[in-house]
C-alpha positions in Angstrom: 16.5 -22.5 12.7 14.4 -25.0 10.8 13.3 -23.8 7.4 9.7 -24.2 6.4 9.1 -27.1 4.0 8.3 -25.4 0.6 6.0 -28.3 -0.2 4.0 -28.0 2.9 0.4 -27.0 2.1 -0.3 -23.3 2.5 -2.9 -22.5 5.2 -5.9 -20.6 3.8 -7.7 -17.8 5.6 -11.1 -16.6 4.4 -12.0 -13.0 4.5 -15.4 -11.5 5.4 -16.9 -8.1 4.4 -16.2 -5.6 7.2 -17.9 -2.6 5.5 -19.3 -1.6 2.1 -19.3 1.8 0.5 -22.7 3.4 0.9 -24.7 4.1 -2.2 -24.6 7.9 -1.7 -20.9 7.8 -2.4 -21.0 5.7 -5.6 -20.8 7.6 -8.8 -20.1 5.4 -11.8 -18.3 7.3 -14.5 -15.1 7.6 -16.5 -12.4 9.8 -15.2 -8.9 11.0 -16.3 -7.5 8.3 -14.0 -9.8 5.4 -15.1 -9.3 5.9 -18.8 -5.7 4.9 -18.9 -5.7 2.7 -15.8 -9.0 0.8 -16.3 -8.9 0.9 -20.2 -11.7 3.4 -20.5 -14.2 1.5 -18.2 -16.5 3.4 -15.9 -15.8 3.0 -12.2 -17.6 3.7 -9.0 -14.5 3.9 -7.0 -11.0 2.5 -6.6 -10.1 2.2 -2.9 -6.5 2.0 -1.7 -4.3 3.1 1.2 -6.0 1.8 4.4 -4.5 3.0 7.6 -5.7 3.4 11.2 -5.3 6.5 13.3 -4.7 6.5 17.0 -8.4 6.7 17.8 -9.2 3.5 15.9 -10.7 5.1 12.8 -9.9 3.4 9.5 -8.8 5.8 6.7 -8.4 5.1 3.0 -8.5 6.9 -0.4 -10.5 6.7 -3.6 -8.1 7.3 -6.4 -10.2 8.3 -9.5 -12.4 10.8 -7.6 -9.8 12.4 -5.4 -11.5 11.4 -2.2 -10.3 10.5 1.3 -12.7 8.6 3.6 -12.8 7.6 7.2 -14.8 4.8 8.8 -15.3 5.6 12.5 -15.4 3.1 15.4 -19.2 2.8 14.9 -18.8 1.7 11.3 -20.0 5.0 9.8 -18.5 6.3 6.5 -17.4 9.9 6.3 -16.0 11.8 3.3 -13.2 13.8 4.8 -12.1 15.7 1.7 -12.4 15.7 -2.1 -9.9 17.6 -4.2 -8.3 17.7 -7.6 -5.9 14.8 -7.3 -5.5 11.0 -7.5 -4.6 9.9 -4.0 -3.1 6.4 -3.9 -1.2 5.5 -0.7 -1.9 6.9 2.8 0.1 6.5 6.1 0.0 8.5 9.3 2.8 10.5 10.7 3.5 10.4 14.5 2.3 14.0 14.6 -1.2 13.0 13.5 -1.0 14.1 9.8 -1.9 11.7 7.1 0.8 11.6 4.4 -0.6 10.8 0.9 1.2 9.7 -2.3 -0.8 11.4 -4.9 -0.4 10.5 -8.6 -1.0 14.0 -9.7 0.2 16.2 -6.9 3.2 14.3 -5.5 3.7 13.9 -1.8 1.0 15.7 0.3 -0.2 15.8 3.9 -3.7 16.0 5.2 -4.7 17.6 8.5 -7.3 15.1 9.8 -9.0 17.8 11.9 -9.4 20.5 9.3 -9.2 18.6 6.0 -6.5 21.0 4.8 -4.0 19.7 2.4 -0.4 20.9 2.1 2.3 19.9 -0.4 5.3 18.2 1.1 7.1 17.4 -2.2 5.6 18.3 -5.5 8.7 17.4 -7.6 12.2 16.1 -7.2 15.5 17.7 -8.3 13.5 20.2 -10.5 11.8 17.3 -12.3 8.2 16.0 -12.0 7.4 12.7 -10.5 6.1 10.0 -12.8 3.2 9.3 -10.5 3.6 8.5 -6.8 2.0 5.3 -5.5 2.7 4.1 -1.9 4.7 5.0 1.2 6.0 3.8 4.5 7.5 5.5 7.6 10.6 4.2 9.4 10.7 4.5 13.1 13.0 7.6 12.9 10.5 9.5 10.7 12.2 8.8 7.4 9.6 8.3 4.6 10.1 5.7 1.9 7.9 6.0 -1.2 7.5 4.7 -4.7 7.2 6.6 -8.0 5.3 4.2 -10.3 3.7 6.2 -13.1 3.0 4.1 -16.2 6.3 2.2 -16.0 6.5 -1.5 -16.7 8.6 -4.2 -18.4 9.0 -2.2 -21.6 9.8 1.0 -19.5 11.6 -0.1 -16.3 12.2 3.4 -15.0 10.1 3.5 -11.9 11.8 4.9 -8.8 12.1 4.4 -5.1 12.8 7.4 -2.9 13.5 8.2 0.8 12.6 11.6 2.3 14.7 11.7 5.4 13.2 13.4 8.5 15.8 16.2 8.1 14.4 16.9 4.6 17.1 15.2 2.5 15.8 13.3 -0.5 17.6 10.1 -1.6 17.1 8.1 -4.8 17.3 4.4 -3.8 16.3 2.8 -7.1 15.8 4.1 -10.6 15.0 1.0 -12.7 12.0 -0.7 -11.2 9.3 -2.0 -13.6 6.2 -0.5 -11.9 7.2 0.0 -8.2 4.0 -0.2 -6.1 3.7 -1.2 -2.4 6.7 -0.6 0.0 7.6 -1.5 3.5 10.5 -2.2 5.9 11.4 -5.2 7.9 11.2 -4.9 11.7 14.9 -4.3 12.0 14.7 -1.7 9.3 17.7 -3.1 7.5 15.8 -4.1 4.3 13.3 -2.2 2.1 10.8 -4.3 0.3 9.2 -3.1 -2.9 6.4 -4.7 -5.0 7.5 -4.5 -8.7 4.1 -5.1 -10.1 4.8 -5.6 -13.8 7.6 -8.0 -13.3 5.6 -10.1 -10.8 8.4 -9.6 -8.2 9.1 -8.4 -4.7 12.5 -6.6 -4.6 14.7 -6.5 -1.4 16.8 -3.4 -1.0 19.4 -3.9 1.8 20.2 -0.7 3.7 23.9 0.0 4.6 24.9 1.8 7.8 25.0 5.2 5.9 21.5 4.6 4.4 22.7 3.7 1.0 21.5 0.6 -0.9 23.6 -2.3 -1.9 23.0 -5.6 -3.8 19.3 -5.2 -4.5 17.7 -8.5 -5.4 14.5 -10.4 -5.9 13.0 -11.7 -2.6 9.9 -13.3 -4.2 9.0 -14.3 -7.7 5.3 -14.6 -8.4 3.2 -15.7 -11.2 -0.5 -15.7 -12.2 -3.4 -13.4 -11.2 -4.8 -10.5 -13.2 -1.6 -8.5 -12.5 1.3 -8.6 -10.2 1.8 -7.6 -6.5 0.2 -4.4 -5.2 0.3 -3.4 -1.6 2.7 -5.1 0.8 3.2 -5.1 4.6 5.3 -6.8 7.2 4.1 -8.6 10.3 5.8 -8.7 13.7 7.7 -11.9 12.9 9.1 -10.5 9.6 6.5 -12.3 7.6 5.8 -10.4 4.4 2.2 -10.0 3.3 1.7 -9.4 -0.5 -1.6 -8.4 -2.2 -1.5 -10.4 -5.4 -4.2 -9.1 -7.7 -6.6 -11.7 -8.9 -5.5 -14.3 -6.3 -5.5 -12.8 -2.7 -2.9 -12.0 -0.1 0.1 -14.2 0.4 2.1 -14.4 3.6 5.7 -15.3 3.2 7.9 -16.1 6.2 11.3 -14.5 6.9 12.8 -17.0 4.4 10.3 -15.7 1.8 8.5 -19.1 1.7 4.7 -19.1 1.5 2.8 -20.0 4.7 -0.7 -18.5 4.3 -3.1 -17.4 1.6 -5.9 -14.9 2.5 -8.7 -15.0 0.0 -12.3 -14.0 -0.7 -15.0 -16.4 -1.9 -16.7 -13.6 -3.8 -16.0 -14.1 -7.5 -16.1 -10.4 -8.1 -13.3 -9.7 -5.6 -10.4 -9.5 -8.0 -8.6 -6.5 -6.5 -7.5 -7.1 -2.9 -5.1 -4.3 -3.5 -4.0 -2.9 -0.1 -4.1 -3.7 3.6 -3.3 -2.7 7.1 -3.3 -4.4 10.5 -5.7 -3.3 13.3 -7.7 -4.6 16.2 -6.9 -4.7 19.9 -4.1 -7.2 19.4 -3.0 -6.1 15.9 -4.0 -9.4 14.3 -7.0 -8.2 12.3 -6.1 -7.5 8.7 -8.2 -4.9 6.8 -8.2 -5.0 3.1 -9.4 -2.7 0.4 -11.2 -4.5 -2.5 -10.7 -1.6 -4.8 -13.4 -1.9 -7.5 -16.3 -3.2 -5.4 -16.0 -0.6 -2.6 -15.9 -3.4 -0.1 -13.5 -3.3 2.9 -12.7 -6.9 3.8 -11.4 -8.3 7.1 -9.4 -11.4 8.1 -8.1 -12.8 11.4 -4.4 -13.7 11.3 -2.3 -15.7 13.7 0.5 -13.1 13.9 0.2 -9.4 14.6 1.3 -6.7 12.3 4.5 -4.7 12.6 4.1 -1.5 14.8 3.4 1.5 12.6 5.2 4.8 13.1 1.9 6.8 13.2 0.7 4.7 16.2 3.9 4.9 18.3 
């Protein structure tokens, strides 16, 4: 196979605004989440965790105010629930439930029909989580998720877990400087994790028994207002990386850059998370966290098939 020339110009793809948070949902204030995470600044929202359900509705969370939203197929925003928590990542299970990594509450599940929330995993091995961030389902129902908390270069103790479909909890990594986005390649032989504060994407090879061996750095980044946030895989094992302050990189299966998805709006610094959608799976939907804008870009390659849509 011919490798991509690393000096070849990266193709740029411009985003457009798909939808904007209505004024009735904006409530600029300080919260217990924004004080440490936004250095005391007031926020109107911080959107993350976009995911589509089987009916084509786009779901996402608002961390500082404990809200879960849905945009229906007509473009209307609906507040599904608001609770005492800080929801961060959201992915759908095949059974229709929305699983959420909540910084306060741990791993929870939301019933989309009733809005009822149940705790799946509030702690691990009789210890509290540091602060869960993002999650990804394997095709067999195993759930991979990150425990970020306030970890970073000076405290590289962030963790990566797998909750098997049979209920067994496995610790896959214990020394990650700020583990954030997480995904699997299409063959499900590698777990990719965004290590935000070290500006890296880690690759965790999975052995036949599910254990991890020879974890390494797949991508080394630089620049931006912070490191990588949300990540996702496309159907050709291209890795998409939300790089805060820059945009979204696409790396091919050799981890060489091919595309940069960006916004021309100078206020769009936090293209933080994304999901694929559209009839052919080639539309990329992106949460611009601080502005309350949902962006959209048309990509040449469809996204990987998600567990909740199978």
